[in-house]
C-alpha positions in Angstrom: 48.0 -21.8 18.6 47.3 -18.6 20.6 47.2 -17.5 24.2 43.5 -18.4 24.1 44.7 -21.9 24.8 46.2 -20.8 28.1 43.1 -21.7 30.0 41.7 -24.4 32.2 39.6 -27.0 30.3 36.4 -26.2 32.2 36.5 -22.6 30.9 36.2 -23.9 27.4 33.5 -26.4 28.3 31.4 -23.7 29.9 32.0 -21.2 27.1 30.9 -23.8 24.5 27.8 -24.6 26.5 26.9 -21.0 26.9 27.2 -20.5 23.1 25.0 -23.6 22.4 22.4 -22.4 24.9 22.3 -18.9 23.4 23.6 -17.4 26.7 25.6 -14.5 25.2 24.2 -11.6 27.2 26.7 -9.3 29.0 28.2 -10.8 32.2 30.2 -8.9 34.8 33.0 -10.6 36.8 34.9 -9.3 39.7 38.6 -10.3 40.3 39.7 -9.8 43.9 41.7 -11.3 46.8 39.3 -12.8 49.3 41.8 -12.3 52.2 45.4 -11.3 52.8 48.1 -13.8 53.8 48.8 -13.6 57.6 51.9 -11.5 57.2 50.5 -8.9 54.8 49.0 -5.6 55.7 48.3 -4.6 52.1 48.6 -5.6 48.5 50.1 -3.8 45.5 48.0 -4.0 42.3 50.1 -5.5 39.5 49.8 -7.5 36.3 47.2 -5.3 34.6 49.3 -4.3 31.7 50.0 -7.8 30.4 46.4 -8.7 31.1 45.2 -5.9 28.8 47.7 -7.0 26.1 46.2 -10.4 26.3 42.6 -9.2 26.0 43.5 -6.9 23.2 44.8 -9.8 21.1 42.4 -12.5 22.3 40.9 -14.5 19.5 40.1 -18.2 19.2 41.6 -19.6 15.9 41.4 -22.9 14.1 44.4 -24.4 15.9 42.8 -23.4 19.3 39.6 -25.1 18.3 41.4 -28.2 17.3 43.3 -28.3 20.6 40.1 -27.8 22.6 38.4 -30.6 20.6 41.4 -33.0 21.2 41.3 -32.2 24.9 37.6 -33.0 25.1 37.9 -36.0 22.8 35.3 -34.5 20.5 35.2 -33.9 16.7 36.4 -30.5 15.5 32.9 -29.7 14.3 31.5 -29.9 17.9 33.8 -27.1 19.0 33.3 -24.8 16.0 31.0 -22.4 17.9 34.2 -21.2 19.6 35.9 -20.3 16.4 36.5 -16.6 16.0 35.6 -15.7 19.5 37.3 -12.5 20.5 37.1 -10.0 23.3 35.0 -6.9 22.8 34.1 -6.1 26.4 34.8 -3.5 29.0 37.4 -3.6 31.7 37.5 -1.4 34.8 40.6 -1.9 37.0 42.8 -0.5 39.7 45.9 0.9 38.0 49.2 -0.9 38.6 51.1 0.4 41.7 48.1 1.3 43.7 47.8 -0.2 47.2 44.6 -2.4 47.6 43.0 -4.3 50.4 41.2 -7.7 50.7 37.8 -7.8 49.0 38.5 -4.8 46.7 38.2 -5.7 43.0 41.5 -5.5 41.3 39.6 -5.8 38.0 36.0 -5.8 36.9 35.2 -7.2 33.4 32.0 -7.0 31.5 31.6 -8.9 28.2 29.3 -11.5 26.5 29.3 -14.4 28.9 31.3 -16.9 26.8 34.1 -14.3 26.3 34.2 -13.3 30.0 34.3 -17.0 31.0 37.1 -18.1 28.7 39.6 -15.4 29.8 39.3 -16.1 33.5 42.3 -18.4 33.9 44.8 -16.1 32.1 43.6 -13.0 34.0 43.8 -14.8 37.4 47.3 -16.1 36.6 48.6 -12.7 35.6 47.1 -10.6 38.5 47.6 -13.2 41.2 51.3 -13.9 40.6 52.3 -10.3 39.9 50.3 -8.8 42.8 51.8 -11.4 45.1 55.4 -10.6 44.1 54.9 -6.9 44.0 53.5 -6.9 47.5 56.5 -8.9 48.7 58.9 -6.5 47.0 57.1 -3.5 48.5 57.8 -4.9 52.0 61.5 -5.2 51.2 61.5 -1.5 50.3 59.8 -0.7 53.6 62.2 -2.9 55.6 65.3 -1.3 54.0 64.3 2.2 55.3 65.8 4.1 52.4 68.8 1.9 51.7 69.0 0.5 48.2 67.4 -2.8 47.3 68.2 -4.7 44.1 66.7 -7.7 42.3 68.8 -10.9 42.1 65.9 -13.3 41.7 66.1 -14.5 38.0 68.0 -17.8 38.5 65.5 -19.1 41.0 62.1 -17.7 40.0 59.6 -20.1 38.5 60.9 -19.7 35.0 62.4 -16.9 32.9 59.0 -15.1 32.4 58.4 -15.0 36.1 62.0 -13.6 36.5 61.2 -10.9 34.0 58.0 -10.0 35.9 59.8 -10.0 39.3 62.4 -7.5 38.0 59.7 -5.2 36.7 57.7 -5.5 39.9 60.8 -4.7 42.0 61.4 -1.6 39.9 57.7 -0.6 40.3 58.0 -0.8 44.1 61.3 1.1 44.3 64.2 -1.3 43.7 67.3 0.4 42.4 68.4 -2.2 39.9 68.2 -5.8 38.6 70.6 -8.5 37.6 68.2 -9.5 34.8 69.7 -8.1 31.6 66.5 -8.8 29.6 64.4 -6.9 32.1 66.8 -4.0 32.2 66.6 -3.7 28.5 62.8 -4.1 28.2 61.9 -1.8 31.0 64.7 0.7 31.2 65.9 -0.6 34.6 69.5 -0.1 35.8 71.4 -3.4 35.4 73.7 -4.6 38.2 76.0 -7.5 38.8 79.3 -8.6 40.3 80.9 -12.0 39.9 80.3 -15.5 41.2 82.4 -17.6 43.5 83.3 -19.7 40.4 85.1 -16.7 39.0 87.3 -16.4 42.1 87.9 -20.2 42.1 89.1 -20.1 38.5 92.1 -18.0 39.4 95.1 -18.9 41.5 94.0 -16.5 44.3 91.6 -13.7 45.1 94.0 -10.9 44.3 94.7 -12.2 40.8 90.9 -12.6 40.3 90.2 -9.1 41.5 92.8 -7.5 39.3 91.7 -9.4 36.2 88.1 -8.3 36.8 89.2 -4.7 37.2 91.2 -4.8 34.0 88.1 -6.0 32.1 85.8 -3.6 33.9 87.7 -0.4 34.5 84.7 1.5 35.9 83.3 1.1 39.5 83.7 -2.6 40.5 82.2 -4.8 43.1 84.4 -7.6 44.5 82.9 -10.8 46.0 85.0 -11.3 49.1 83.7 -14.4 50.9 84.9 -17.3 48.7 87.5 -18.4 51.2 88.1 -16.3 54.3 85.9 -13.2 54.4 88.2 -10.9 56.4 91.2 -11.8 54.2 89.0 -11.3 51.1 88.0 -7.8 52.3 91.6 -6.9 53.1 92.7 -8.1 49.6 89.8 -6.2 47.9 90.7 -3.0 49.9 94.4 -3.3 48.8 93.4 -3.6 45.1 90.8 -0.9 45.3 93.3 1.5 46.9 95.8 0.9 44.2 93.2 1.3 41.4 91.5 4.3 42.9 88.0 3.0 43.7 86.0 6.0 42.4 82.3 6.4 43.3 80.2 3.3 43.2 82.8 0.6 44.0 81.8 -2.0 46.5 82.4 -5.4 48.1 79.8 -8.1 48.3 79.1 -10.4 51.2 77.1 -13.5 50.3 77.4 -15.9 53.3 77.8 -16.2 57.0 76.4 -13.8 59.6 76.0 -10.9 57.3 75.6 -8.4 60.1 78.8 -9.4 61.8 80.7 -9.7 58.6 79.5 -6.3 57.5 80.8 -4.7 60.7 84.2 -6.3 60.3 84.3 -5.4 56.6 83.4 -1.8 57.3 86.2 -1.5 59.8 88.8 -3.0 57.4 87.6 -0.7 54.6 87.6 2.4 56.8 91.1 1.6 58.2 92.3 1.4 54.6 91.0 4.8 53.9 88.1 3.6 51.8 84.9 5.0 53.5 83.3 5.5 50.2 83.4 1.8 49.2 79.9 0.4 49.8 78.9 -3.0 51.2 76.4 -5.1 49.3 74.8 -8.0 51.1 73.1 -11.0 49.4 72.2 -14.6 50.2 68.7 -15.6 51.3 67.5 -12.1 52.0 63.9 -10.9 52.2 62.1 -8.2 54.2 62.4 -10.2 57.5 66.2 -10.6 57.1 66.6 -7.0 55.9 64.7 -5.6 58.8 66.8 -7.6 61.3 70.0 -6.4 59.7 68.9 -2.8 59.8 67.8 -3.2 63.5 71.2 -4.7 64.3 73.0 -1.6 62.9 74.7 -3.6 60.2 76.6 -1.1 57.9 75.1 -2.5 54.7 74.4 -0.1 51.9 72.7 -2.3 49.3 70.5 -5.4 49.9 70.4 -7.8 47.0 67.2 -9.9 47.3 66.6 -13.0 45.3 64.8 -16.3 45.7 62.6 -15.5 48.6 61.3 -12.4 47.0 61.1 -13.6 43.4 58.8 -16.5 44.5 57.3 -14.7 47.5 58.4 -17.6 49.6 56.4 -17.0 52.8 53.2 -16.3 50.9 53.5 -17.7 47.4 50.0 -17.0 46.2 46.9 -15.0 47.0 43.4 -16.4 47.5 42.1 -14.6 44.5 38.7 -15.2 42.9 37.0 -14.3 39.6 33.3 -14.3 40.3 30.2 -13.6 38.3 28.3 -10.6 39.9 25.8 -9.8 37.2 24.3 -11.5 34.1 22.0 -10.0 31.5 21.4 -6.9 33.7 20.5 -8.9 36.8 22.8 -8.9 39.9 23.8 -12.4 41.0 25.8 -13.7 44.0 27.2 -16.9 45.5 25.9 -18.0 48.9 28.4 -20.7 49.7 29.5 -20.7 53.3 32.7 -18.6 53.7 32.8 -17.9 50.0 29.7 -15.7 49.5 30.1 -12.9 47.0 28.8 -9.4 46.8 26.5 -8.8 43.8 26.5 -6.3 41.0 29.2 -4.0 39.4 31.2 -2.1 42.0 33.4 0.9 42.7 35.9 1.3 45.5 36.3 4.7 47.1 39.5 5.5 49.0 39.1 7.9 51.9 42.0 9.3 54.0 43.6 6.8 56.3 42.5 3.9 54.0 38.9 4.0 55.3 37.9 2.5 52.0 34.3 1.8 51.0 33.2 -0.9 48.5 29.9 0.1 47.0 27.7 -0.1 43.9 29.2 1.2 40.7 26.8 4.1 40.3 26.4 5.0 44.0 27.2 8.5 45.1 30.7 8.5 46.5 31.1 8.8 50.3 32.5 12.2 51.6 36.1 12.5 50.7 36.2 9.3 48.6 38.2 9.0 45.4 37.5 6.0 43.0 40.1 3.3 42.5 38.6 1.5 39.6 39.1 3.2 36.2 37.8 2.2 32.8 40.8 0.9 30.9 39.1 -1.0 28.0 35.9 -0.3 26.0 34.6 -2.5 23.2 37.8 -4.6 23.5 40.2 -1.6 23.0 42.3 0.2 25.5 41.0 3.6 26.4 44.5 5.1 26.7 48.1 4.2 25.7 49.8 1.5 27.7 50.7 2.6 31.2 54.4 3.3 32.1 56.5 1.9 34.8 57.3 5.4 36.0 53.6 6.3 36.5 53.0 3.0 38.3 56.0 3.7 40.6 54.7 7.2 41.4 51.3 5.8 42.3 52.9 3.2 44.6 55.0 5.9 46.3 52.0 8.1 47.0 49.8 5.2 48.2 52.5 3.8 50.4 53.1 7.2 52.1 49.5 7.3 53.2 49.3 3.7 54.4 48.7 3.5 58.2 51.8 2.5 60.2 50.2 -0.7 61.5 49.7 -1.9 57.9 53.3 -1.2 57.1 54.7 -3.4 59.8 56.8 -6.3 58.6 55.8 -8.6 61.5 52.1 -8.9 62.5 50.7 -6.1 60.3 47.2 -5.0 60.9 45.5 -4.3 57.5 42.8 -1.8 57.1 39.4 -3.3 56.5 37.2 -1.8 53.8 33.6 -1.1 54.6 30.6 -2.1 52.5 28.3 0.8 51.5 24.7 0.9 52.6 23.6 0.6 49.0 25.6 -2.5 48.3 24.5 -4.1 51.6 20.8 -3.5 50.6 21.5 -4.9 47.1 23.0 -8.0 48.6 20.0 -8.5 50.9 17.6 -8.2 48.0 19.6 -10.6 45.8 19.9 -13.1 48.6 16.2 -13.0 49.2 15.4 -13.5 45.5 17.8 -16.5 45.3 16.3 -18.1 48.5 12.8 -17.6 47.1 13.8 -19.3 43.8 15.5 -22.1 45.7 12.4 -22.7 47.7 10.2 -22.6 44.6 12.4 -25.0 42.7 12.8 -27.5 45.5 16.4 -26.5 46.2 17.8 -26.9 42.7 19.0 -23.3 42.6 18.4 -20.3 40.3 18.6 -20.8 36.5 21.1 -18.2 35.8 24.9 -19.1 36.2 26.4 -18.5 39.6 
């Protein structure tokens, strides 16, 4: 059984019908976010690399056909038209790390209609989740104002794979490290970690625990100081660190209570002990809102360890993404539903200074000063270049973030830029709408014959 099975049943029912009806002409689908969540001023494109891996290996095998048949309560023979179906289409997409806005295609796919339909669910799942988490992580980096942010999300993400993705997306948007060992190994990210309260509780007292930990880990150490009494824990950690000689990189970690107040007290204790170089790490329910408040309060925190709220993007756990047919067999199509109308035809997005983006037809002349966001990443089912790297994605993100208007960067009540529609695309939409309305009138309201 392959990843071709990772789909909604209706994708398979539609693909089978298309095959039986001989509807295998090229179809173009746009994948985009209809709108941004209320507290988002921008999105960070992510999830493209695993999506391209999926498309590169996509093929419906005998076990997949058997599973589809079982799900539909049909004999195997009825589903045989799906056997051997692969992906040999074209993909144009926004590279990972680029900042995008509502309505702008993250990905545009053109392939024979059954293929293009059957891959919808997987593509939406990858790009929706990863763009959501990357956008949340980016806001944490903004809120930290240059202080280090690290990923502690693995234990409470929605499964190990989501945790692996969260660590990678944090690194893409500027996190300094992750607690996830598998992600650190897979993506070349710095691994970080301290100890749990259970470690402290297993020893007779904090000092014994700290000394035992330092014996096992003779390099820079981070002591968790709030298991019992935080001020006493900091004082004990300071005493042990002074005796050991802390060296660069040693730290204490605060994980509970009023982190701002506790950090002020901890800094005073450490400085009084002659340990100004010992850093303070804060964790425990942090996200961009909490980080911003701590920064504004003047809390002397050096490293923010963010976990659950970022790994699941707790305040905006999904995007209103769509995967919509925009052309079939060379003819632009569109959906006219109230509040969910789509723009027809293959597209390009041009970025102009200040994020005065323009969404237009694919082959339109670019507006003055516009650079295209969508790049061809697959042709004939094959990548057009080697897999992208995390470093390149990180550089793209840094450059795009630097140019983002201040009002879109705000943590509270951001004002996202709104892309414009080109004159050419507006004219095309008008023509397609008129054509559909004429067909509806001629058919008595049953709608156009092509899929919508």
